[in-house]
N, C-alpha and C positions, 0 to 999 in steps of 0.2 A: 504494500500500500504506500503510495506517495504521500508526502507531507500535505499536499493540497487535498487529497482524498481523505486523509485522517482528519484534517481540520473541518472539512465539509460534513463529516459524519456527526458533528455535534459536540457537546461538552465531553471532555475526557474525565477519567477517574480523578486525575490530579486537580482538574478544575473544580469538581464537586467537593473534593476534600479541602482544597484551599478555601473555598467559600464557607464550608461548614466549620472547619477547625480554626480559621482566622489567621493561619500562618502557612508558609510553604511546607507542604507535607513531606517533601523530600528530605527535610532536616530532622524529621521525627523518628524515634525508634519504634519498632514493631515488636510487641510481645505476643508470642504464639502459645496457645493452649491446645495441645493435642487432644483429640476426642476419639476414644475407642469405638469400634463398630457397635457395641452393645449400648453405648451411651449417646449415639447420634440423635435419636429422637428426644432424649432427655435434654440435650444441649439446645435443641430447637425450641422446646417448650420453655425451658428456663430463660433463654435469651428473650423470647417474646414477653415473658412475664416481667423480667427486670426492666426492659425498655418501657413497657406500659406503666410500671410502678414509678418510673421517673419522668412521666409526662408524655410518653410516646415518641415516635421518631419517623424516619423515612427509610424505606427499603428500595434500593435501586439495583439494577443488574449491571454486569460488566461484559462488554463486547470483547472481541479479539479471537474468537474461534478457539481452536484447540490449544493455541499458544498459552492462553491464560491457565490451562489445566496443569501445566508444569512450570508455572512462574510464581514466585513468592509474592506476597503483598508488597513488600518493599521494592521488588523489581518492577512490579506493575506500576507503582507510584513513580518511580524514577523514569521509566520508559514513556509513561503517559505525559509526564511533565516535560520531558526533553524532546520527544518526537511525536507527542500527541497520539501514541498508540493507546489501545484499550479505551474506546469511547464508552459512555454509559449505554446500557442496553436493557434487555428484558431479564428479569429474575428467573433463574432456573430452579425448578422444583422436582422432587421425586416423591413417591408415596411409600410410606414405611409402616409396617405392622406395629400396632400398639397393644395387641392382644390377639386371641384366637380368631375373633370376628370383627376386629376394629383396625382402622388404619388412620394415618395422619399425613397431610401434605407437608413435607419438610423442605426447607430451603436447601438446595444442593449447591448453589453458587449465587451469592448475593452480598451486597454491601449495606450494612445498617448504619445510619447516621442519626445520632440522638445525643441527648445531654444526660450526664450522670452527676448528681450533686452540683449542678450548675455549670459543669465543664463539658465541652464538646468531646464526643467519643465517636470513633469509627471502628466497626468490626466487620471484617471480611469473613463470611461463613462459607466454608467449602466442604463438600462431601469427599470421601476417599476416592482416589483415582488410581487404582493399581496399575493400570496401563502406563501411567506416567510417573509411577513411583511416589505419588503424593498421598499422605494420610489425611483423614478428616481433621479439620482444625478450625479454630476461631483465632483470627489474627487481629490484634487490637492496637489501635493507634490513638493517642491523645497528647495534647501539649503538656498535660499534667501527669507525670508518671505515677504520683500517689493515687490519682483518680483511676488510672488503669489497674493498679493493684487492688484497689477497693472494689472496682467493678468485677474483677475476676473472683474475688472472695465471695461476693454476693451471688454471682452466677453459680459457683460451685455449691453453695448452700441451697440455692433454688433447684439445682439438678437433683439433689438428694430429696428435698421436701416434695417436689412435684414429679418424681420419677414415674414413668409408665411401667417400670419393671416391678412395682409393688404388687405382690400377690401373683406374679406371673411365673411360668415355668421357663427357666433359662437353659437352653441347650448348648453344649459345646461342639455340636457337629458342624456349625456354620461359622464359628469363630475360633481363633487360636486360644491355647491354654492361657497365655499371658493376658489376653483381653478378658477372658472369663474371670480369671482371678482378680484382675483390677476392678472389674465391674462389681463383683461380689463384695470385695473389700470396701469399695466406695459406698455401695448401697447399704451395707450393714453398719456403717459408721454411726447411724442414728439409733442403733439398737434393734432395728427391725430385720428379721430374717427373711431371706428370699427362698421360696421353694425352688429347688434346683433339680434339673435333669442333668446328670453327670455323664451322659453317654458320650464317649469319645473325648472327655475332658481330662480324665486322669486325676480328679479331685476327690478327696475323702469327704464323705457326708458331714463328718464332724471335725473337719480340718481346722487347725488353729488359724486364727485371724479372720474367720468368716462371720463372726458375730461379736457383739459387744458395743456399748455406747462409747461415743467420743465426745469430749467436752466441747462446748462452744457452738453446737449445732442445734437450732431450734426450729423443727418442722412447723410448729404452730405459727411461726412468723409469716408463713406463706399460705396458711389455710388449706 
C-alpha cells in the first residue's frame, strides 16, 4: 500500500490513540497481559465490565489484513504513526462457548478506548493466532503507568468474580496441561472449587494448589 492509499483509507490507529491519550502514543510503553485459552471469555466479560464501571468507552477495529495478526501493539502504533499503516476498521468477533448450551460473542481483535480513574487507557484485545505464533493477550497503553497497573489489578479481580467457568466442567482435551493448571489455580483463588474433567490433563483430583482462599479478592464487589 502506498502512502497516499494509506492516508486515503482514513484515520490510523496512531491517530485515534493520539486523540484519545492526548500524547504521541509512540512514546508510551505497552504492558501485555497474556490470556490462557480457558480464560479468553472471562477476559472479554471482565474487560467489558471494568470499562462500563468506569463510564464506558469506545471499541474500534484495526485494519491491515493478516499483517496485524503477527504484529505487536507497539509495532502497530509505530508503523501507523510513521507510515500510516493499520487504519481503523471493523471489530473482529468470534463466538465462544460459555456452557453446554450457551455461547458469547467475544472480541477477537479490537481496540478499546476508555478512561480509568480519570486517565485515558487503550487496550488492544486479541485472540490467539497459532498460525502466526501469537497468544491471546490484552495489550495496555496509558500515559499513567500507575493507572495501567491499577486497571490490570481490577481486571484480574473481575475475571475471577465474573468467570463463566463457575460450576462448569473443564476438560483438558482441548487445552494444554499448563493452561488447565493456570486456569484452575486462578479460579480457585477465591475459595470456590471448579468441577473438573481431568481427561487427558494429567491432574490429580485433589492436587495441591487447586483450592483455597487468597486474601484481597472480593467477588461481592462485582455482584
